[in-house]
N, C-alpha and C positions, 0 to 999 in steps of 0.2 A: 823095502820090497825089492825082490830080484827077478821079477818075470822077465825083464829084458837084459838081464846080465849078460855081457858080451856083446850086446848090438851096439855099434858104432854109430853116432848121428852126427852130421856137420849142419850147422844151423847158419844160413846166409840170410838172416831176417832182422827187421827192426820194429821198433815200437811194441806193442802188446799182443796182438792176436797169435802170430805165428811163434814168438818166442814163448808165449804161454804153452803151446804144444811142447815145445823143446823142455820147459820146466817139467811138463807131466811126464814125458818120456825119460828125464832124469829121474824123477821121483820113483818111477818104476824100475829102475837100476840101470838104464842104458848110460854109455859115456857119451856125453854131450860136448861138442867143441863148437863153441860159437865163434864165428869168423865176422869181425868189424872192420868197416873201414878205419884208417888210421886215426881218423878224427873222433870215432866212437859212434855207436847206436844214439841217435836223437834223444830215445827215451831217458837217457840219463839225465837230459836237461828239463824235463817236464815240470818237476818239482820246484826248481829254481824259477821256472817262468810262470808260477803260481797257478798250474793247472791241477795240483794235488795239495793236499793237507801238509802244512810245513811239520815235519817230525824231527827237526834238528838236523843231528848229522846223521840219522839213518834215512838213507834213499830207500824207503820201503818198496817203492814201486819198481826200482831196478831189481831188488832182492826177490820181490815176489815172483817175476817172470824170468828171472835169470840164475835162480839157485841151481845148485847141483850140474854147473857148467864149468868147463875150462875156457877161457878167452884167448883169442890169437888176432892179432891185427895185421890183415894183409890188403894190399891195394891191388885188386884185379886187373887195374888198367896197365900195370906194368908187368911186362911179358913174364919176368922172373917170379913175380908175385902170383901171377896165374898159373905158373908151373907148381908153385907151393900148394896153391888150392887143389889142382888136379892130384897131387900125390895124397892129399888129404881124402879126396874122393876114392881113390884107389884102395883104400882101406875101410871105407864106409859102408854101411848097410842103409843109411836113410840120408837124404838131403832135405831140409826144410829150407823153404825161401818165400819171402814176401813180395819179392820184386815184381814189378810190373812187366807186361811182355815186351815193351821197348826196351826197358833196362836189361831184361835177360838175354835179348837179342845182341845189345850193345856189348854187353860183357861175356857173351857166348856161354851162357849158363842155362840155355833153353834144355829140355829134357834129352833131346838127341845128341847135345853137346856133352852132357854128362854120362849119358849111357855109351858113348864112344870111349869114354875112359874106364868105366865099370858098368857093365851091361846087366848086374844084378842089382843096380842101386833102385831103392825105392824112392821116387821123387816126389816130394809131396809140397804143394804150393798153397798158398792162402791169399785171398785178394778182396776186393770190394763187390764188384757187379758181375762177377762170372768172366769166363774166358773167350765167350762168343759175343757177337753184337757189336755195336759202333761203340759203346762205352767200355769195352774190355780193358782199354789202356787208361781209363780214367782213374785217377787215385780215389780213395774213400775211406774214411775212418769210420768206426762203429756208430758213431753219433749220426752220420749221413746215411750209410749204407746199410745199416741194420735197423737202428732207431727210427729214423725218419722216413727212408725209402721202403723199408719192410713193413710200414703200417702200425707198428707197436707204438709209436708216439701218439698217432691219431686215435687208436681206441681207448688209450689211456687219458687222454686230455678231454676234459668236458667241452662240449661244443662252444660254451661262451668263455672259456678259459678259466683261470691262467693256463698258459703253456706248460705242459710237464715236460721237463728236460730229463735226460738219461743220466744215469751216474757212470763214473769213469770206468772204462773198459766193459760197459754192460753188455755189448755183443762180443768183444774180444774174447772174454774168458770163456763162454760156452762155444764159440766157434774154434777156439783153441782146443777144447776137449773133443770136439766132434772131429778135428783133423787128427788128433792122438789116436782116436779110435779107428780112423781110416788108415793110418800109418799101421797099426797092430794088424789090422785084416789084410793089408797089403804084405806084410812081412810073412804071414801064413800062406798067402798066395805064392810068393816068391820061393818059399821053402818048398812049395809042391811042384813048381814050374822050373824054378832055376832062373826065371826071367825078372828083369826089373819091371815094376809097375808104378804108374802115374795116379797119384791122389791129389783130389782137387777139392777145396772147400772155399766158399764166397760167404762174406758176411750177409748179403742179401739172402742166399740160400738158407742160411742158419734161421733168419728172421721168418722166412716163409714157414719153415718147419715149426719153429716157436710158435707161431700164430695160425697153425695149420687149422685147428677148429674153426676160427672165423673164417679164414681165408677160402677154406673148402666149401663152407656155407655160402660166402658171397660168390664164389664161382658159379655156384648152382643158381643162387636167386638174383644175382646181378644188383643186390642191395647191400649197403653198409651194415655191419652189426649193430646191434642197440649198444649205446654208449655204457661203459662200466658204470655199475652202480645206479642206474635208471630205474625207478619204479620198484614195487613190491614184488618179491620173487613169489612165484607160484607155490613154492616150498618155502615158507618162513624161517625154517630150520636151516636156511642156508643165507648167509648175509652178514653184515655188519651191525653192531649195536653199540651204543655209548653207555659206558658205566658210570655209577655216581662219582668216582674220581677221575672223569673226564679221559678215560683210556677207550680205545676201540677193542671190542671183543668179536672176533669172527667165529661164527657157526658155520660149519660145513658137514651137515648130516644129510647127505644125498638121499639115504634110505630113512625116510620119515616114518614108516610102519615100524620100523625097528626102535627108533630114537624118539618117538613122540612123548611116549609115557616117561622114560628117564628124564628128559628135558623138563618135562611139567614138574616131576617130583623135585629136581634139583632147583627149580626156580621158585617153588612154593605155588604152583598153579595147577594143583591137583583137581580143582573144581572143573578144569577143562576136560578131564578125562571122562566125565559125565555129560559132557555137552555134545548133543547129538551133531551139531554143525562139523565137529572136529573128528567125527567118528572113523574117517577113513581119508586116504589120500585125496581122492576127489573132493570130498567135503571140505579138508583143509586148504585146497587150492581155491575151491569157490568162494570160500569165506578168508581168504588170505588177509585182507586188510584187517579185519577183527583180530584174527590171531596174532598178526605182526604188531598190532598196536599193544595187545597184552605182554608180549615178549618185551617190547620197548620199555613198557612200564615196569615190569619186573627186574629187567637188567639195570635200568636207572636207578633203582633203590638201593643197589649194592655195589660196593667197592670191587675192583677187579680181583684181589686176593680171595676174598670171600667167594666170588663166581667161580673162580678156578677150582677151589676146594669142593664146592658143592657138585660141580659139573664133572669134576674127575672122578669123584665118588660114584658117579652114575655112567661111567664109561662112555661119555659122550665125545664126539670129535670137535673140539674148539681149539682156539688158540688166541692170545692177545696179539695186537699188531705190535710187535716187538721192535724196540730201538736197537740201533747197532750196539750201544752199551750193554744192552741185554743179552744180544745174540752172542757177543764174544765171551759172555759167562754163563751162557745157558747150559744146565746141567748135562742135557744131551749131546750138546755140541762138544763139551770137555769129556765126556765118559767115551764117545767115539772118535777123539783126536781129530776133529775136523780142523784143528790147527796144529802146526808143528813148530817146534822151538828152533830158532835160528842157530846154528852151529857155533859162531862166536860171539852172539848177544843173545844170551838166554832169555832176557826180559822181552825179546821181540818174538811174536808168534805170526806166523804167515800161514794163510788160508791154504788148504790142501784140495787137490782135485776129488770129485765125488766118486773115486774109484778106490775100492780096497780088496786085497788079495789074500786068501787064507788067514783073514782076520788081522793082518800084519798092519801096525800103525805106519804112516808115512815117515820117513827120516830124512832130513835135509842134511845131506853128506858134506856139503861145502858152500859157502857163501858165493854169491854172485861175483864174477871176476871183475878186475879193473881192466881198463883197456889195454890189451896187449899183454895182461899179466903172465900168461903161459906160453907165449909165443916161443921162447928159446926152449922150454921143456918140451912142447909139442913137436917142435922141428927136429929136435934131437932124437925125440922117438922115431921120426919118420926117416932118420939116417943122414940128417944133415950134420956136418961137423961143424964145430964152434966157428972156425974161420969163415966158412961159408955162411953161416948165420949173421955174421958181422958184416959181411959184404952185402947181403941182401938187405940189411938195415941200413946201409950207406947208399944203396941204390934206391931207397923208398920203397922196396917191394914188401917189407914188413916193418912192423913197430912193436 
């Protein structure tokens, strides 16, 4: 994809959220330079610490969120290192940062500091709880700021437990996509006005948006939403059912008028078509328990494969509760290239962001960089002679 061809991005960010935005921009064709402290982004060590699946010598988490980037190691606390960073900004279109306000002030990388160097810069920041309020400077990973604080964990956990924990980067990935969309809109505005633009995304804000149907209702009623999965739906054509081979089949036919007859035909329940209790939406809602029980019985008699064939033939809207093993080999996932091959490890597939342009497949052009892998290369492009790069390294300004 080349929709951002020629756009230069400097990424001063760590862990998953904001770097995932950088990965998306890189997928879209932007030139992304990741600026790490000399000791490296802590995300590199997450797998070694046991927080992710051990995949041997493939640090998939690092590759997932740092593909299509070049990497430089710069110490912004050293004056000469800061001068290198400013020169990077001078030629950049976008700065991405995950640093908290206190760290940004200490390092002099607040928006005003960066616009003093390049007033056309799109400044994009991602964080936990927002930039206003007494907790603006509190750290927060997605498990806390998105899952726990945003209400998502609450609505998905049964009242009596057990506690449902989030999956890795569950809030980071969608928040990074939100930030990438904001950057694209800001670049459009910058092209019209010529001025720099500030883009801001919080994990908590993404959670509020993600749960907006429940939270908007709660804001009106003052009551918590009904626990997920509780009771029989007023429309039994929406909900989970257990198959004969102990799989979950999810029906999701909101338009019961259209789908009632096809579903009955698929499940061998044609006698229900002549039952006056189920003649219309109101009747089906009134007698939902009886209808639900018949669906439970019919689905429990057949294995998932048979049900899929029958229901697909009637053009119904259903899906099995797919396991990750099934998702990665789902024919629709493969046909639409929702994974892209790693450029140096063809057996490794990395998930792609949910945006495609002109029906082009996402291509990962370069692997994630080692710490400081491209420092010399990038500094040379900025006009630093080899002797000066060596001197900067001796000063500890770069690595």
